[in-house]
C-alpha positions in Angstrom: 279.2 181.1 72.4 280.8 180.4 75.8 283.0 183.5 75.5 279.9 185.6 74.8 278.1 184.3 77.8 281.2 185.0 80.0 281.4 188.6 78.7 277.7 189.1 79.5 278.1 187.8 83.1 281.2 190.0 83.7 279.4 193.1 82.2 276.4 192.5 84.5 278.6 192.2 87.6 280.4 195.4 86.7 277.2 197.4 86.1 275.7 196.1 89.4 278.7 197.2 91.4 278.6 200.6 89.7 274.9 201.0 90.4 275.6 200.4 94.1 278.3 203.0 94.1 276.3 205.6 92.1 272.8 205.2 93.4 272.2 207.0 96.8 270.8 205.2 99.7 267.3 206.3 100.3 266.7 207.7 103.8 264.3 205.9 106.2 261.0 207.6 106.4 259.0 207.5 109.5 255.3 208.2 109.3 253.8 209.7 112.4 250.1 209.3 112.9 248.7 211.8 115.4 246.5 210.3 118.2 243.5 211.7 120.0 243.0 210.9 123.7 239.6 209.3 124.4 238.4 210.3 127.8 235.2 210.5 129.8 232.0 211.6 128.2 231.4 215.3 128.3 228.1 217.2 127.7 227.4 220.6 126.4 224.1 222.5 125.9 223.7 225.7 123.8 220.5 227.8 123.3 220.1 230.9 121.1 216.9 232.9 121.3 215.3 233.9 118.1 215.3 237.7 118.6 214.3 240.1 115.8 215.6 238.5 112.6 213.9 238.0 109.3 216.0 235.1 108.0 219.0 233.0 109.2 222.0 231.4 107.4 223.1 228.2 109.1 226.4 226.4 108.5 227.0 223.0 110.2 230.6 221.5 110.1 230.4 218.0 111.7 233.4 215.7 111.5 232.5 212.3 112.7 229.9 210.6 114.8 226.2 210.8 115.0 224.2 213.9 113.9 220.5 214.5 114.4 218.6 217.5 113.2 214.9 218.4 113.7 212.5 221.3 114.1 212.4 222.9 117.5 210.2 225.6 119.2 209.3 228.8 117.4 210.9 231.3 119.9 214.2 229.5 120.0 216.5 230.0 117.0 218.8 227.0 117.9 219.0 224.5 120.6 221.8 222.0 120.7 222.9 219.1 122.9 226.4 217.8 122.4 228.1 214.7 123.9 231.7 213.7 123.1 234.7 212.0 124.8 237.5 213.6 122.7 238.2 217.1 124.2 239.5 218.4 120.8 236.0 217.7 119.4 234.2 220.3 121.7 231.8 222.2 119.4 232.0 225.9 118.8 228.9 227.9 118.2 228.9 231.4 116.8 226.0 233.6 116.0 226.2 237.2 114.6 224.1 239.3 112.1 221.8 236.4 111.1 224.6 233.9 110.5 224.8 230.8 112.8 227.9 228.6 112.6 228.2 225.2 114.4 231.6 223.6 114.1 233.3 220.6 115.5 236.4 222.1 117.0 238.5 224.7 115.2 242.1 223.6 116.0 244.7 221.8 114.0 244.7 219.1 116.7 241.1 217.8 116.2 242.1 215.1 113.7 244.0 211.9 114.5 243.6 208.2 115.5 241.5 207.9 118.6 243.1 205.9 121.4 239.9 204.1 122.2 236.2 204.1 121.3 235.4 207.7 120.3 231.8 209.1 120.6 230.6 212.3 119.2 226.8 212.9 119.2 224.9 216.0 118.3 221.2 216.7 118.6 220.3 220.1 116.9 217.0 221.9 116.7 216.1 224.9 114.7 213.2 227.3 114.7 210.4 226.8 112.2 209.3 230.5 112.5 211.9 232.1 110.0 213.4 231.1 106.7 216.6 229.2 106.9 219.4 228.8 104.3 221.2 225.7 105.6 224.7 224.3 104.7 225.3 220.9 106.3 228.7 219.2 106.0 229.2 215.7 107.5 232.6 214.0 107.3 231.8 210.4 108.4 229.3 208.6 110.6 225.5 208.5 110.7 223.1 211.3 109.9 219.4 211.5 110.8 218.2 214.7 109.4 214.5 215.5 109.8 213.9 218.8 108.1 210.1 218.5 108.4 208.4 221.8 109.3 211.4 224.1 108.7 211.2 227.0 106.3 214.0 226.3 103.9 215.1 228.7 101.1 218.5 227.1 100.3 219.8 223.6 101.3 223.1 222.1 100.7 224.1 218.8 102.3 227.7 217.3 101.8 228.3 213.7 103.1 231.6 212.0 103.3 231.4 208.3 104.4 228.6 206.6 106.3 224.8 206.4 106.3 222.3 209.3 106.1 218.6 209.5 106.1 217.0 212.9 105.3 213.2 213.5 105.6 210.7 216.2 104.6 207.4 214.9 106.2 205.7 218.3 106.2 205.3 220.9 103.5 207.9 223.5 103.3 206.4 227.0 104.0 209.1 228.8 102.1 210.2 228.7 98.5 213.2 226.3 98.3 215.3 227.7 95.4 218.0 225.0 95.3 218.7 221.7 97.0 222.3 220.3 96.5 223.2 216.8 97.8 226.8 215.5 97.6 227.9 212.1 98.9 231.2 210.3 98.8 231.2 206.7 100.0 227.7 206.8 101.6 224.3 205.2 101.7 221.8 208.0 101.3 218.1 208.0 101.5 215.9 211.2 101.1 212.2 211.0 101.5 209.3 213.4 100.9 211.3 215.6 98.4 208.0 216.9 97.0 207.1 218.5 100.4 210.3 220.5 100.1 209.5 221.3 96.5 212.8 222.5 95.3 212.9 224.5 92.0 216.3 223.0 91.2 218.0 220.0 92.7 221.5 218.6 92.1 222.7 215.2 93.4 226.3 214.1 93.2 227.3 210.6 94.4 230.6 208.8 94.5 230.3 205.1 95.7 227.2 203.8 97.4 223.4 203.5 97.0 221.2 206.5 96.7 217.4 206.4 97.3 215.4 209.5 96.4 211.7 209.6 97.1 210.0 212.4 95.2 206.5 212.0 96.7 205.0 215.0 98.5 203.1 218.2 97.7 204.9 219.6 94.7 204.1 223.3 93.9 205.8 223.9 90.6 207.9 222.1 87.9 211.4 221.2 88.9 214.7 220.6 87.2 216.8 217.7 88.7 220.3 216.7 87.8 221.8 213.5 89.2 225.3 212.1 88.7 226.7 209.1 90.4 229.7 206.8 90.1 229.3 203.2 91.4 226.2 201.9 93.0 222.5 201.8 92.6 220.1 204.8 92.1 216.5 204.3 93.0 214.0 207.0 92.3 210.5 206.7 93.8 208.4 208.9 91.5 204.8 210.2 92.2 202.0 209.0 89.9 200.2 212.3 89.8 203.2 214.4 88.7 204.5 214.4 85.2 207.9 212.7 85.0 210.5 212.7 82.3 213.8 210.9 82.9 216.8 211.0 80.7 219.6 208.6 81.6 223.2 208.3 80.3 226.1 206.0 81.3 226.8 202.4 81.8 224.1 201.5 84.4 221.3 199.1 83.7 217.9 200.9 83.6 214.8 199.2 85.3 211.7 201.3 84.6 208.5 199.1 84.8 205.4 201.1 83.9 207.4 203.9 82.2 207.4 204.5 78.4 210.6 204.9 76.4 210.4 207.8 73.9 212.8 208.5 71.1 215.1 205.8 72.5 216.5 208.4 75.0 214.1 209.2 77.8 211.4 207.6 80.0 208.0 209.1 80.8 205.0 208.2 83.0 201.4 208.4 82.0 201.0 211.8 83.7 203.7 213.5 81.6 202.2 216.1 79.4 198.9 216.0 81.3 199.8 217.1 84.9 200.4 220.8 85.8 203.6 220.0 87.6 206.4 218.1 86.0 209.8 216.7 87.1 212.6 216.9 84.4 215.3 214.5 85.6 218.7 213.9 84.0 220.9 211.0 85.3 224.5 210.4 84.4 225.6 207.2 86.1 228.7 204.9 86.0 228.4 201.3 87.0 225.3 200.1 88.7 221.5 200.1 88.4 219.0 202.8 87.9 215.6 201.9 89.3 212.5 204.0 88.4 209.5 203.1 90.6 206.1 204.9 90.2 204.3 205.2 93.5 201.0 206.5 94.8 201.2 210.2 95.9 197.9 210.4 97.8 
């Protein structure tokens, strides 16, 4: 038994030396993280007159910071106030043939680790006079999007990380065909969706809490598809609109006041009686689904 142990030890040492000779030495890898110089606060103001247009497509590309959007005056298509202390983040505004693009920088040097406390603040206003198709992209930060009073025909909102509040406090005076909302690691709250009255709505969430308030002046039946990963989904549903909710996934469902039918979907008392209905499908991962019926006076 001792001779066997000795052979094993010698074999191990030989193989170890051979591995040291055969295996190449891995090179040292240096990771370079680019930096962004934080300087003095700069301000920029841009105004675009409305002119003779019937509709406008708006694309907003916002990287990080604080973004505010609201309705402006009728005769001004766009008014923007920008404050930033990283020179690479200077916004670029382009408008041609009914297409308005507002972008945070447009160079390869706009990303990196700031050398101090970076600030980037946008206040954007749009005309309520003409229909708008809006595409809003936010990387990280805080969004306060008050779309009340605007004429929206298409709306797409994409959020990376942070907090966002989106409001429709007034009735949309255009027909909103689709409303798409995507969020990564965000807390999102949307209120007054009924005032926007989208015909189709799609919500995609990653990690975070989502609150969707469907109260408001619905004009027609809507199809709504919601998919989320980890977090709570809370739906505030109007009592004077027929509601049918079908839920799939691992989440717990809390639906006081709703009726479970066929073991698959939940309905309120107005379902089958009201002229307007919301057909909602939810696919969720881990978390809670909260259905709350509220007054829609």
